[in-house]
N, C-alpha and C positions, 0 to 999 in steps of 0.2 A: 159658404164662404171658405175663401183661399186667403193665404197670406198676404198676395198681393191685392186684396182688396179692402186690407183694415188700414183705417185712417182714422188720426187723432179726432177730438170732438172740435167743433168749430168754435174758433176762437180762445182756445188753449195755447196756441204758439203764435206767436208774432214776431214778425219781421224786425230785425236790426235796422236802427235808422241811420242811414248812408247821410252822413254830414259833409258838406263841402261840394256837392255835386251840381250847384246852379241855383241860381235865384228859384226857378220853379220848382226844385225838390222842396223848398220850405226850410232848410237847413243850409243854404247856400253862403256865401261870402264870410260872415263871421264863424259860422259854424256852431251857433248856441254860445259863444264864450264870451260875448259882449264886445266892447270897443276897446283894443289897447289895454296896456295894464301887465303886469307879471302873472297874472293868471291867463292871458289872453295867449302867451308865448308857449310854444312847446318846450315840455319839461319845467316848467314855470309853477312849482310846487311850494309852499309855504308850510313848514315844519310845525307842530303843535304846539312846541313852546315859545314859539316866534312872537315877540309882543309888540311889534310894529317899530322896531327901532329904540324903544326906550330901555333904559336899564332893567335887565332883567330881575325877576325876584331872588334866584340864587346870588345876587350880586347885591342887592339892596339889604339882606337880612345880616345883623352881625354875627360875628364868628369867633372863637376862641376867646372868649370873654368870661371870667371866672370858671370854677371847677363844680364838679358834685362829689361832696364827700362822699366815699364808699363806706364810713364808720359810724355815719349819722345813725342814731336809734329813733326811731319813730313810736311816739306813745298815744295809747289810747286817752285822751284828755278828760277828764271829770270833774264839775265843779262842786263845790260844796253846796251850792244852790240847788243845783239840781238834784242831789241827794235827799235835800230836804223837801222838797216839793214832791217827789214821792213817797216821802214820809207821811206827808199830809194827806195825799190821797189814797194811802193804805196799802199801796203797794208793796212795802216792804215792812215785814211785821216782827215786835220785838222778840227776842229768845235771849236763852241763857248763853254767857259767855264761854266759849269751849275750854274747859280745864278748870274753870272757876267752882270755888264751895258755894252750896246753895246757903244764901242768906235767910235768917229769920225774919229781916224785914220784910214788909211788902212792896219795895222799891222795884219798878221794873227793870228788868235786864236790858244791858244796850245793845241795840240792834247790829247784827253782823252783817258787815258790807264787804265783800271782794269781787273780783271780775267777774267771777261765775254768775252770782246772785246779780250784779248790772247788767251783765248779759242777758240774761232770762227777763229782766225788766224792760231792756231795749235802749239803756243808755251806753253800751260799750257794743260796738259792730263785732270785733273778732276777738278773739281768745289767743291768737297768735304774736299778737304786739304786747309789749308790758305795759301796765297801766299807770297812769300818773294823775294824783289827785291837786286839785288848784282852788285857792280860797276865795273865788268869786261866789259871791252871796251869802246869805246869813243861816245860822243854824242855830237851833235851839233844843234838839234831842242828842241824847246820848249815844254816841256810835263806837263800835270795834271794828275799825278799820284795818284790812289786811290788803297792802296795796305795794307796786313795786317802787314807787318814788310818791313824794307829795312833798309841797312847798311848806315854807316856814308858816306862812299865814294861814294855810288849812290846817297844819299842826294845830297851831294856837287857839282856832276855832274851835275844834274839835273837842281839844282837852278843857278848854273852857265850858264848852256844854256838858262837860262830864263823863266823856268818852276817853278812848285810847288809841293808839295808832300801833300796828306790827309791820315793819318791812320785811320783804322777802329777799334775801340776801343771797345772790349766785356766786360763787368764787370766781375772781377774775383770771387767777391763776393756778394751774394744777398743781395740786398737793400730793404730796407724797402718801403712799397708802403705809397702813400700821405695819408693823412685823410681828409676825402670829408665829410662835413656837412651834415646836412639833406636837406637843400634847395639849396645844388648844388655847393656851394662856399667852397673853401678850408678852413679847419678848422685849426685856429691858435692854435700854440702850445705854451704854457704859458712859460714866460722867468723867470726861477730860480733865486732867489738871492743870489748875490756872497757871500760864506762863507769866512768872516775872517781867516786868517792864525794865527796860534799860533808861537811867535817866541821862538826861542831857549833859555833854561833857563829862561823862564818867563811864568805866568798864561796866559790860552787861553784869548783873549779878548772876552767878553760878549758883545752879542749883545743888544742896546739900545731897551728898550721896550716902552719907550715914542715915539722914531722918528724910525717908522719901514722904512727900504729902499723903495726908489720910484718904483724899479723894481718889489719888491714883492707886492706893494699896488694896490688891487683890482680897476678896473676902476668902476666909477659911472655908475650904469644904466642909459640911457637917458629917460627923461619923457616924456610922452605921447604926446606933441605937437612936440618935438624934434624928435620922432621915426617916426611920420607921416609926418615929412615935406619931407623924401625922397620917391618917388615911391616905391622903392622895401620893404621899411620897412611898409609902407601904406598897399601894396599887400599881403605881410607876416602876420601881422596883421589881416586882414580880411580873410585870408584862416585858420588862428587858432581860430577865432572867428566862423567860419563856422564848422569847424571839431569838436570843442567842444561840449559837449552835453549838449542840455538845462538843467539848475537846476530845479529838481523838486520841487514846492511849498510845504513849510512844512503846515501838516494838522493843522486845527483851533484848538484851546484848547476846549476842551468840558466844559459848563458851569457847574459850581458846583451845585448841587442840593440844594435847599432853606432849610434852618433849620426848622424842624415841630416847630409850636408853643407849648408850655408848656403847659400840661393842667391846669386850673384856679384851686386853692386850695378849696377844701370844706369850706364852712362857718362853724365855732365850734358853737354850740347851745348857747344862752346866758344862763347865769346863773340866778335862780329866785333868785328875791330881797328877801332879807331875811325881817320877818315882822318887821315894826317898834313898838318898846316896847312903844312909845309914844301913839300907835294909839287906839282908843277908839272902844269899842264893840260895837257890832251892837246894835240897841235901847236903847243907854244911852247916854245922854247929856255931853257933857264937862264940864259943871258948876257942874253938880253933882259929878262927878268922881275927880274935883279939889280938895284938901284937903288944908285946911287952914294951912297957915306957922304956 
């Protein structure tokens, strides 16, 4: 066996049909395209969306009519009659109302109904949507219903049967957080003084400076013994005293240097006494020199 001896299996390869090669070939003249028409021409192709010339579907349907509300809320709707049928079948059992005191009487407690219980019973498909109770049907059993929305007729039938309704309220606006002081107690907001209103056609009333309103007056700070009277205040003062750093002692003032003594003044030489005119010369007597008057 050599490479040039290899041949495909008989019948696996079929020659391509050559059309338009004369009548004897079997595919002559029209070459298998029928007679005339768009498809018999070269390049005569019809697109898949072509409908033979009639108005296409994308032009027949209406457009831009109405709108879809992006804020629409879709509810899981449950009727009162559907809940009553579950009670008759024994799917919903009676139980004590949450938070209620045990009564001495043997009256049965109302049946608690919420979205989770109805989801387990098969009346609600999903817990992702809010639930709304409607008043279609009759009810004779006391129910404690917890729901997001309820119609007026459904509320009237539930209350007439001896039950009650509790709505789950979700805040629609963001609420401000409560201020908390450093010691864990809620911080009290200061009460603003009421402003006097100006009368029509008259001057605005001026606030008296001598007598301020009582609401705006700052409360007096408690004295040390009063603050230490309560255990919380005493503990708070101790923690503040521990947390405060010890005051550094002030450096002592340096003593001023003593003043140097001034040098004593040099004594001035005494002046020689002038010779007395009356003094006698040496070797002479006073009697001899005396002159007679």
